[in-house]
C-alpha positions as CSV (number, residue, x, y, z in Angstrom):
1,X,3.0,113.3,-66.8
2,X,2.0,113.3,-70.5
3,X,1.0,109.7,-71.6
4,X,-0.1,108.8,-75.1
5,X,-2.8,106.5,-76.2
6,X,-3.8,105.5,-79.7
7,X,-7.0,103.6,-80.3
8,X,-8.0,102.1,-83.8
9,X,-11.6,102.8,-84.1
10,X,-13.0,100.1,-86.2
11,X,-16.4,102.0,-86.6
12,X,-14.6,104.9,-88.4
13,X,-11.2,103.4,-89.4
14,X,-9.5,106.5,-88.1
15,X,-6.7,106.5,-85.6
16,X,-7.4,108.8,-82.5
17,X,-4.7,110.1,-80.6
18,X,-4.8,111.5,-77.0
19,X,-2.5,112.6,-74.3
20,X,-3.0,112.7,-70.6
21,X,-2.6,116.1,-69.4
22,X,-3.3,116.0,-65.6
23,X,-4.1,113.2,-62.8
24,X,-4.8,113.2,-59.3
25,X,-6.6,111.1,-56.6
26,X,-10.2,112.2,-56.0
27,X,-12.0,111.1,-52.7
28,X,-15.6,111.1,-53.1
29,X,-18.6,110.4,-51.0
30,X,-18.7,106.7,-52.9
31,X,-15.1,105.9,-52.3
32,X,-11.4,107.0,-53.5
33,X,-11.0,107.0,-57.3
34,X,-8.2,108.4,-59.7
35,X,-9.3,111.4,-62.4
36,X,-7.2,112.2,-65.4
37,X,-7.6,114.7,-67.9
38,X,-7.2,114.0,-71.6
39,X,-6.9,115.9,-74.5
40,X,-7.1,114.9,-78.2
41,X,-3.9,115.8,-80.1
42,X,-6.0,116.5,-83.2
43,X,-9.0,118.2,-82.3
44,X,-8.1,119.7,-78.9
45,X,-11.2,118.2,-77.4
46,X,-10.8,117.5,-73.7
47,X,-12.3,114.9,-71.7
48,X,-11.9,113.3,-68.0
49,X,-11.9,109.9,-67.1
50,X,-12.5,108.8,-63.3
51,X,-11.2,105.2,-62.8
52,X,-10.5,103.0,-60.0
53,X,-8.2,99.7,-59.8
54,X,-6.1,98.2,-62.4
55,X,-7.5,97.9,-66.1
56,X,-6.8,94.2,-67.3
57,X,-7.7,93.5,-70.9
58,X,-8.3,89.9,-70.0
59,X,-10.8,90.9,-67.1
60,X,-14.2,92.3,-67.9
61,X,-14.4,95.8,-66.8
62,X,-17.3,98.0,-65.8
63,X,-17.4,101.3,-68.1
64,X,-19.7,104.2,-68.6
65,X,-19.3,107.0,-71.2
66,X,-21.3,109.9,-69.6
67,X,-22.0,113.1,-71.2
68,X,-21.6,116.2,-69.0
69,X,-25.1,117.3,-67.6
70,X,-25.0,120.4,-65.5
71,X,-28.5,120.3,-64.3
72,X,-28.7,116.6,-63.4
73,X,-25.0,115.9,-62.4
74,X,-24.6,119.2,-60.3
75,X,-28.1,120.5,-59.5
76,X,-29.9,117.1,-59.4
77,X,-32.9,118.2,-61.8
78,X,-35.7,115.7,-61.9
79,X,-36.0,116.4,-65.5
80,X,-33.2,113.7,-66.3
81,X,-31.7,110.9,-64.5
82,X,-28.2,111.9,-65.5
83,X,-26.9,112.5,-61.8
84,X,-28.3,109.2,-60.6
85,X,-26.8,107.1,-63.7
86,X,-23.3,108.9,-62.9
87,X,-23.5,108.1,-59.1
88,X,-24.8,104.8,-59.6
89,X,-21.9,103.8,-62.2
90,X,-19.5,105.0,-59.4
91,X,-21.3,102.9,-56.8
92,X,-21.0,99.8,-59.0
93,X,-17.4,100.5,-59.8
94,X,-16.6,101.3,-56.1
95,X,-18.2,97.6,-55.3
96,X,-16.5,96.0,-58.1
97,X,-13.0,97.6,-57.0
98,X,-12.4,98.5,-60.6
99,X,-13.8,100.2,-63.6
100,X,-14.0,103.7,-65.4
101,X,-16.1,106.5,-66.4
102,X,-15.2,108.7,-69.4
103,X,-17.0,112.2,-68.8
104,X,-17.5,113.9,-71.9
105,X,-17.3,117.8,-71.5
106,X,-20.3,118.5,-73.8
107,X,-23.4,119.7,-72.3
108,X,-26.6,118.2,-73.4
109,X,-25.2,115.8,-75.7
110,X,-23.6,118.3,-77.5
111,X,-26.4,120.8,-78.0
112,X,-25.2,123.2,-75.1
113,X,-26.4,124.4,-71.9
114,X,-28.6,127.2,-73.3
115,X,-30.4,124.9,-75.8
116,X,-30.6,122.6,-72.8
117,X,-32.1,125.2,-70.5
118,X,-34.8,126.1,-73.4
119,X,-35.7,122.2,-73.9
């Protein structure tokens, strides 16, 4: 199941290596997607990719990088539009038939849930 990917990041000139550590189908209210868990081999950081269809470098593909937002994504907070943005991206990908969302497991753009609640 483990699948490695190496990407040359031109903005940092650093090679990032990640491995896929889990994958499953994910039926949602919007449609059926695939979900995969990845882990960085250098930092141990984990993230999730939600995707649909085949990715082809020759064809433009919808993509979204989404930072975890417990209050917006799960509880529907009106203090942000994170949940609406996430669900809209899913709707657009479903309609297009292909695309991906990288879901970063870092609450509040990296400030943490406690500081986010304080804000």
